[in-house]
C-alpha positions, 0 to 999 in steps of 0.5 A: 478460491474466486474473488468477486468481480465488481463493476463501477467508476473510479471517483477521485475529487475531494479525496486524497488518493495515494499509490496504493489507494483509491475511492471506488463506487460500485454500480450496484449499491449492493455490491459490496454485500460480496466483501463483508458487512465490514466495509465502510461506504460514503453517503454515496456508495464509495468505499476507499479500496486498498490495493491487494499486495502493494505499499505506496511511499506515504504521501500524508500519514497520521502517526498514532496516538499523536497530536502531530501533523501528518507526515509523508516520506520522499515526496517525489517517489510518493507523489510519482506513484499516486500520479501513476495509478491515476493515469493507468486507470484514465485521469488525464489532469489532476490538481491538487491542494498542498494536502494532496486532496484532488481539487480537479479533475478531467475526467471527473470520474472513469470506468473500471472494475475491481476483483475482492472478497474481503474488507480490512480492519479499516473498512477497505475492500481489499481489491485487484484494480483495473481499468476499462471494461470487466471480462465478465458480468457484475457480481460474477466470480473470478479466478484471478490468474497471471494474465490478468493480474498482469493488467491490474493497477496493483501489478503495473506500479511494482513492476515499475518500481513505484511501489513497495511488496508488502503481502499479507496471508490472505493474498493466494501463493501463486499470486504472491510469487508473480507478484514477488517476482515482479518485485524481484525484476525491478530492483535488479532494474533499479526502477523507481523506490529501488534506485535509493532503497535503504531498507536492508542497507541501513540508514541513519536516523539523526533528524525526522527529517532523514525518514521524512524527506531523505530515506527511502524505506518499505512504508510499514518500516517508515509508519513503526517508527513515526509512531514509535517517536510520536511517543518519544516526545521529540527524543530521537533515540532508537534504544526502544525501538524493536520493543516497541514494535514487538508490542505492537505484535506484526506477526509474520512469515519470513517465506523462504525459512518457513519462520513464523515470528515478529516483525521485530525480528527482521529489524536489526537497530544498532545506535542509531542505525536501522535496517531490515534484514530480509527482502520485503517480498520474502514477509508476508504478514498476519491480517490483523 
């Protein structure tokens, strides 16, 4: 099945782009119809993209059902991924406030194109993002091969180890395989997040700062931990963490075994120590 090519421009002023999400404005105001009616657009027709197949360290995550302020993962790597995404897109100078909102950028916008075919539950077009001129006409159906995939922001960030692989069922298997191979190669080189990654080796939670300032882990695991802790009124005990994750019902496929199960199945908790028992690129989550 092909993806729809949409030309337009990236704009970041007064937004807070991170390493896997940026705002895109199509040249044709009706272009989002090819992606689906569920795309949420702003007054000027722009939508926040979700870059397919990757997950960057959180720079400003708001725990669900909580009055706590937004939290982040270790700042250097999260901000590094965001900065590299904007550099690859063509932004040369970017100034941000402490809350990550962009207050100045040169240039103010950059041309590019995306390949997409659906939006997620938050109304974000799930996309492969590209800089520069498109290889075909606006609105064309494009079969994304490995050569073109390698030019995408998604693949280039993954290849540098600046983001984690996080796959969902609607990602085509051939593209997933190529992206998984890139993740394994960057891990072998200990690039980016892989130099400090504790997702599978385990880490101990003794304070909130452990996961917001020190421990580097798969962002999806970080989000579930933070959401769980937000329910505990300051209690750091992980006694109920796996039960909480089970209740969230994140379904996934373990690719090497073909086992369909829940996210809780691949999480191991011993006292205050946590680890995942499967590598991130070996998991395929079910879209919700």
